[in-house]
C-alpha positions in Angstrom: 0.0 0.0 0.0 1.4 3.4 -0.9 2.3 5.9 1.8 -0.5 8.4 2.3 0.0 11.7 4.1 -2.0 14.8 3.7 -0.4 18.0 2.4 -0.2 20.9 4.8 -3.0 23.4 4.4 -2.5 27.2 4.6 -4.5 27.2 7.9 -2.3 24.5 9.4 0.8 26.5 8.4 -0.6 29.6 10.2 -1.5 27.5 13.2 2.0 26.1 13.5 3.3 29.6 13.9 0.6 30.6 16.4 1.2 27.4 18.5 4.9 28.0 18.6 4.4 31.4 20.1 1.8 30.1 22.6 4.1 27.3 23.8 6.5 29.9 25.2 3.8 32.1 26.6 1.6 29.5 28.3 4.3 27.2 29.5 4.8 23.5 28.7 2.2 22.1 31.1 -0.8 24.2 30.0 0.3 24.1 26.3 0.7 20.3 26.3 -2.6 19.7 28.1 -4.9 22.1 26.2 -3.3 23.4 23.0 -1.1 20.7 21.7 -3.9 18.1 21.3 -6.0 20.7 19.3 -5.8 21.4 15.6 -7.0 23.9 13.1 -9.6 22.7 10.6 -11.1 24.4 7.6 -14.9 24.0 7.6 -17.6 24.8 5.1 -17.1 27.9 2.9 -13.5 28.4 4.0 -14.3 29.1 7.7 -11.4 28.2 10.1 -11.8 26.7 13.5 -9.5 25.6 16.3 -10.9 22.1 17.2 -10.1 20.9 20.7 -10.4 17.2 21.7 -12.9 17.9 24.5 -15.4 20.5 25.6 -13.3 21.0 28.7 -10.3 21.9 26.6 -12.4 24.3 24.5 -13.6 26.1 27.6 -10.1 26.4 29.0 -8.8 27.9 25.7 -11.8 30.4 25.7 -11.2 31.4 29.3 -7.4 31.6 29.3 -6.0 32.0 25.8 -8.6 33.0 23.3 -7.7 36.7 23.2 -4.0 35.9 22.6 -4.8 33.2 20.1 -6.9 35.6 18.1 -4.1 38.3 18.2 -1.5 35.8 17.0 -3.9 34.4 14.3 -4.5 37.9 12.9 -0.8 38.6 12.8 0.0 35.5 10.7 -3.1 34.8 8.6 -2.7 36.6 5.3 -6.4 36.2 4.5 -7.6 37.9 7.7 -10.0 35.2 8.6 -11.6 34.9 12.1 -10.6 31.8 14.1 -13.4 30.2 16.1 -12.9 27.6 18.8 -15.1 24.4 19.0 -14.8 21.0 20.5 -14.4 18.0 18.2 -18.0 16.9 18.7 -19.3 20.4 17.9 -17.2 20.7 14.8 -18.2 17.3 13.4 -21.9 18.0 14.2 -21.9 21.3 12.4 -19.7 20.2 9.5 -21.9 17.2 8.6 -25.1 19.2 7.7 -23.1 21.7 5.7 -21.4 18.9 3.7 -24.7 17.2 3.2 -26.2 20.5 1.9 -23.4 20.9 -0.6 -23.6 17.2 -1.8 -25.8 16.0 -4.7 -29.3 15.2 -3.7 -29.9 11.4 -3.2 -33.0 9.4 -2.8 -34.3 9.2 0.7 -33.0 6.3 2.8 -34.8 4.4 5.5 -34.3 5.8 9.0 -31.8 4.1 11.3 -32.2 3.8 15.0 -28.5 3.2 15.7 -26.8 6.0 17.6 -23.2 5.0 16.7 -22.1 4.7 13.1 -20.6 1.2 12.6 -17.9 0.4 10.0 -19.6 -2.2 7.9 -19.3 -1.1 4.2 -15.7 -0.2 3.6 -13.7 3.0 3.5 -16.8 5.3 3.2 -18.2 4.2 6.5 -14.8 4.2 8.1 -14.4 7.8 7.3 -17.9 8.5 8.6 -16.8 6.9 11.9 -14.1 9.6 12.4 -11.0 7.7 11.2 -8.2 9.4 9.2 -7.1 7.8 6.0 -3.5 8.8 6.4 -3.2 7.0 9.8 -2.3 3.5 8.6 0.4 1.0 9.5 2.1 2.0 6.2 2.6 5.6 7.6 3.5 4.5 11.1 7.3 4.7 11.9 8.3 2.0 14.4 11.2 2.5 16.7 12.6 1.8 20.2 9.9 3.7 22.0 6.9 2.1 20.2 8.1 -1.2 18.9 6.2 -3.4 21.3 3.0 -1.4 20.9 3.3 -1.5 17.2 3.8 -5.3 17.2 0.7 -5.8 19.4 -1.4 -3.4 17.3 -0.6 -5.5 14.2 -1.5 -8.7 16.0 -4.9 -7.3 17.1 -5.6 -6.1 13.6 -5.0 -9.5 12.0 -7.7 -11.1 14.2 -5.4 -13.8 15.4 -6.5 -15.7 18.6 -4.8 -14.5 21.7 -5.3 -14.1 25.4 -5.0 -10.4 25.7 -8.3 -8.5 25.9 -8.6 -5.6 26.3 -5.4 -4.1 24.9 -4.6 -0.7 26.3 -2.1 1.7 24.8 -0.8 4.6 26.8 1.7 7.4 26.4 2.0 11.2 26.1 0.2 13.3 23.5 1.6 13.2 20.0 3.5 10.0 20.0 1.2 7.6 18.1 -1.7 6.3 20.2 -4.4 7.6 17.9 -2.3 6.5 14.8 -2.2 3.0 16.1 -5.9 2.8 16.8 -6.7 4.2 13.4 -4.3 1.7 11.8 -5.8 -1.2 13.6 -9.3 -0.3 12.5 -8.3 0.1 8.8 -6.3 -3.1 8.7 -9.0 -5.1 10.6 -11.7 -3.9 8.3 -9.6 -4.7 5.2 -9.0 -8.3 6.4 -12.6 -8.8 7.5 -14.9 -6.6 5.4 -17.9 -8.3 7.0 -16.8 -7.5 10.6 -18.4 -4.7 12.6 -15.6 -2.4 13.7 -16.4 0.7 15.7 -14.0 3.5 16.5 -14.9 6.3 18.9 -13.0 9.0 20.8 -13.9 9.0 24.5 -15.6 12.3 23.9 -17.7 10.8 21.1 -18.6 8.0 23.4 -19.7 10.4 26.1 -21.7 12.7 23.9 -23.4 9.8 22.1 -24.3 8.2 25.4 -25.7 11.5 26.8 -27.8 12.0 23.6 -29.1 8.4 23.9 -30.2 9.0 27.5 -31.9 12.3 26.5 -33.6 10.6 23.5 -34.5 7.5 25.6 -32.5 5.4 23.2 -30.0 3.8 25.6 -31.1 0.3 24.5 -30.1 1.1 20.9 -26.8 2.6 22.1 -26.0 -0.5 24.1 -27.0 -2.9 21.3 -24.9 -1.0 18.8 -21.7 -1.0 20.8 -22.1 -4.5 22.2 -22.6 -5.9 18.8 -19.2 -4.8 17.7 -16.6 -7.4 16.7 -13.9 -4.9 17.4 -14.4 -1.7 19.5 -11.7 0.9 19.7 -12.0 3.9 22.1 -9.4 6.6 22.0 -8.3 8.9 24.9 -10.4 7.0 27.4 -8.9 9.1 30.3 -11.5 11.8 29.4 -14.2 9.6 30.8 -12.8 10.2 34.3 -15.2 12.0 36.7 -18.4 11.0 34.8 -20.0 8.2 36.9 -22.9 7.2 34.6 -20.6 7.1 31.5 -18.0 5.1 33.4 -20.7 2.6 34.5 -21.9 2.2 30.9 -18.3 1.7 29.6 -17.7 -0.9 32.3 -20.7 -2.9 31.3 -19.9 -2.6 27.6 -16.3 -3.7 28.2 -17.4 -6.6 30.4 -20.0 -7.8 27.8 -17.6 -7.6 24.9 -14.7 -9.4 26.6 -17.0 -12.1 28.0 -18.4 -12.7 24.5 -14.9 -12.9 23.0 -15.1 -9.6 21.1 -12.0 -7.5 20.7 -11.5 -4.2 22.7 -8.7 -1.7 22.2 -8.4 1.5 24.2 -5.9 4.3 24.6 -5.1 6.9 27.3 -2.4 9.3 28.4 -1.5 7.1 31.5 -1.6 3.5 32.4 -5.0 2.4 33.8 -3.5 2.1 37.3 -2.6 5.8 37.3 -6.1 7.0 36.3 -7.2 7.9 39.8 -10.2 9.8 38.6 -11.6 6.6 37.1 -13.6 4.4 39.5 -11.5 1.4 40.7 -13.8 -1.3 39.2 -13.5 0.1 35.7 -9.8 0.9 36.2 -9.2 -2.7 37.0 -10.9 -4.0 33.9 -9.0 -1.5 31.7 -5.7 -3.0 32.8 -6.8 -6.6 32.9 -5.6 -7.5 29.5 -2.4 -6.1 27.9 -1.0 -2.7 28.7 1.4 -1.3 26.2 3.5 1.9 26.8 4.5 4.2 24.0 7.6 6.0 25.1 8.9 9.4 23.8 10.8 8.9 20.5 14.5 8.5 20.5 16.8 9.9 17.9 16.7 7.0 15.4 12.9 7.0 15.5 12.8 10.8 15.0 15.2 10.4 12.0 12.9 7.8 10.6 9.9 10.1 10.9 11.7 13.0 9.2 12.7 10.7 6.3 9.3 9.1 5.9 7.5 12.5 6.0 9.8 14.0 3.4 9.3 10.9 1.2 5.5 11.4 1.5 5.7 15.1 0.7 8.0 14.3 -2.3 5.4 11.8 -3.5 2.9 14.6 -3.6 5.4 16.8 -5.5 5.6 19.3 -2.6 9.4 19.0 -2.1 12.3 17.6 -4.0 14.5 14.9 -2.6 17.0 14.1 -1.2 17.2 16.5 1.7 20.7 17.1 2.9 21.7 14.6 5.7 22.6 17.5 8.0 19.2 19.1 7.6 17.5 15.8 8.4 19.7 15.5 11.5 19.0 19.1 12.5 15.2 18.4 12.5 15.5 15.2 14.5 17.9 16.8 17.0 16.7 20.3 17.5 12.9 20.4 17.1 11.5 20.0 20.6 8.3 18.2 21.5 6.3 15.2 20.2 6.2 13.4 16.9 3.2 15.5 16.0 5.1 18.7 16.6 8.0 17.3 14.6 5.7 16.6 11.7 4.4 20.2 12.0 7.9 21.6 11.8 8.5 19.4 8.7 5.3 20.8 7.1 6.4 24.3 7.9 9.8 23.7 6.4 8.3 22.1 3.3 5.9 25.0 2.8 8.7 27.5 3.0 11.3 25.6 1.0 9.2 23.7 -1.6 11.3 22.5 -4.5 14.4 24.1 -2.9 14.5 21.4 -0.1 17.2 19.3 -1.7 19.5 22.4 -1.8 18.5 23.8 1.6 21.3 24.2 4.2 21.0 23.9 7.9 21.3 27.6 8.3 18.4 28.2 5.9 16.3 25.6 7.6 17.0 27.2 10.9 16.0 30.5 9.5 12.7 29.2 8.2 11.8 27.5 11.5 13.2 30.1 14.0 10.1 32.3 14.1 8.0 29.2 14.9 10.4 27.5 17.4 11.9 30.3 19.4 13.9 29.1 22.3 14.1 25.6 20.9 16.2 25.8 17.8 18.7 28.6 18.5 19.6 27.9 22.1 23.2 27.0 22.5 23.9 24.0 24.7 27.2 24.3 26.7 29.5 21.6 28.1 28.9 23.1 31.5 25.2 22.7 31.1 25.6 19.1 30.0 27.8 18.2 32.9 25.4 19.8 35.4 22.3 18.2 33.9 23.9 14.7 33.7 25.2 14.9 37.2 21.8 15.8 38.5 20.1 13.0 36.5 22.5 10.4 38.0 22.5 11.8 41.5 26.1 13.0 41.4 27.9 16.3 41.7 29.4 18.0 38.7 32.8 17.7 40.3 32.4 13.9 40.3 32.4 13.9 36.5 35.6 15.9 36.4 37.3 13.8 39.1 39.7 10.8 38.8 37.1 8.5 40.3 36.7 5.4 38.1 33.9 3.5 39.8 31.1 2.4 37.5 28.6 4.7 39.3 30.7 7.7 38.1 32.5 6.4 35.0 29.3 5.5 33.1 27.6 8.9 33.7 30.9 10.6 32.7 30.8 8.7 29.4 27.2 9.7 28.8 28.1 13.3 29.4 31.0 13.1 27.0 28.7 11.5 24.4 26.1 14.3 24.8 28.9 16.9 24.5 29.8 15.5 21.1 26.1 15.3 20.0 25.0 18.7 21.2 28.0 21.0 20.9 30.6 21.7 18.2 33.5 21.0 20.6 36.3 18.7 19.3 37.4 15.5 21.1 40.5 17.2 22.6 38.5 20.2 23.8 35.8 18.0 25.5 38.6 16.0 27.1 40.1 19.2 28.6 36.7 20.2 30.0 36.5 16.8 31.8 39.5 17.2 34.1 42.2 17.4 31.4 41.5 13.9 29.9 43.0 12.8 26.6 41.0 12.9 23.4 41.2 9.1 23.1 39.3 8.8 26.3 36.5 10.9 24.9 36.5 9.0 21.6 36.2 5.7 23.6 33.3 7.1 25.7 31.4 8.1 22.6 31.8 4.8 20.9 31.0 2.9 24.1 27.7 4.8 24.6 26.7 4.4 21.0 27.3 0.6 21.4 25.3 0.4 24.7 22.4 2.4 23.3 21.8 -0.4 20.8 21.5 -3.1 23.5 20.9 -1.5 26.9 17.4 0.1 27.1 18.2 1.9 30.3 21.2 3.7 28.8 19.1 4.6 25.7 16.4 6.0 27.9 18.9 8.0 30.0 20.4 9.5 26.9 17.1 10.4 25.4 15.8 11.9 28.6 18.9 14.0 29.0 18.7 15.1 25.4 15.1 16.3 25.8 16.1 18.2 29.0 19.0 19.9 27.2 16.8 20.9 24.2 14.4 22.5 26.7 
């Protein structure tokens, strides 16, 4: 199957610039919780809307950031359009009638009592259920942080018999949970066109359940969900604090698992950490297989950059090959999640176009600098690396410069030397001098040793990746 990735739209390019400015102003915590999961969408007749994953996030943005968002949008949008803010459910509900009004008139169809759209007749119904065509296994880039989750997702999608049910994927925003659930649904439907596959976000589950209660149609709601051969619910943590919806999800989950139907869920934390979810449901969520998706390491980020460029080249948006140092620059210096990395690549592609194959690191930095202030330009020093590494391993900076050769000091020292070579322009002799006057061969040995260990020691790989993220801010 060919790689399918959507081209960046003008509205998405503007939003990338706005979001980059908001990150610095709001702080990482608020930005990652309420802004990063949101996206700008173009609705009917060219209207633009910031679509948040939940009504709660929509209300937070309106209360705390809407004025600044509007100011930044006006600064960057050449068309001077007004940006509205809606939750995903609101946007989908309003977009559907507009799209229907613009579509050719068809013969009336019999009324349906189902409150959830099942996936039963191929790609058309899959799209109606909220899945994205570009989020398939073909476009998913596996790596150290997501290998196990990727393998389990493929296993679920092939309908093979197994003992793990439900399967629960968890990890931070922007690292592939939604991608995996979409990919499972697409592949499962392809392999079994007759199967009933239902994909819902937790917010869609909540809103549909509430509507069913109000319409006195809960029996139809229950019948629809419990008749699924495969049920996928994304971002299930949003159901926390809603007792009646938790109760319904618990009974749905129990009925499907007892009947041998497949259930796949995702959340931002493992079920055991979802304290706002009632214990009985929390226990059932974690009773099957729990798969963590870790932040991406450098090889995975490199793979994402290369795959994204290939997809954009396939759509004739850029010319390949990109220079290796530009690819490395993107993987190393763009902070944040895979979703944010893809946003930076889109921005670079929109600015460079057919010049991408000739683009230098300096030119790439210039194109991205307005959008990634504080992330791209910041110089990382040897002193900062030593202090950060020492703190991470519970040491003093002086320990890394000392003559001590115990493993508890020698390995962190080697990690710090490796990071110095990766994040600074210092030479081997210069780095050696900054570590208590050591010879350049000591530094060279340390770099090679850490490179070797990262390929077989997961703890070292995680330490290096964690420290790299801290250093990049």
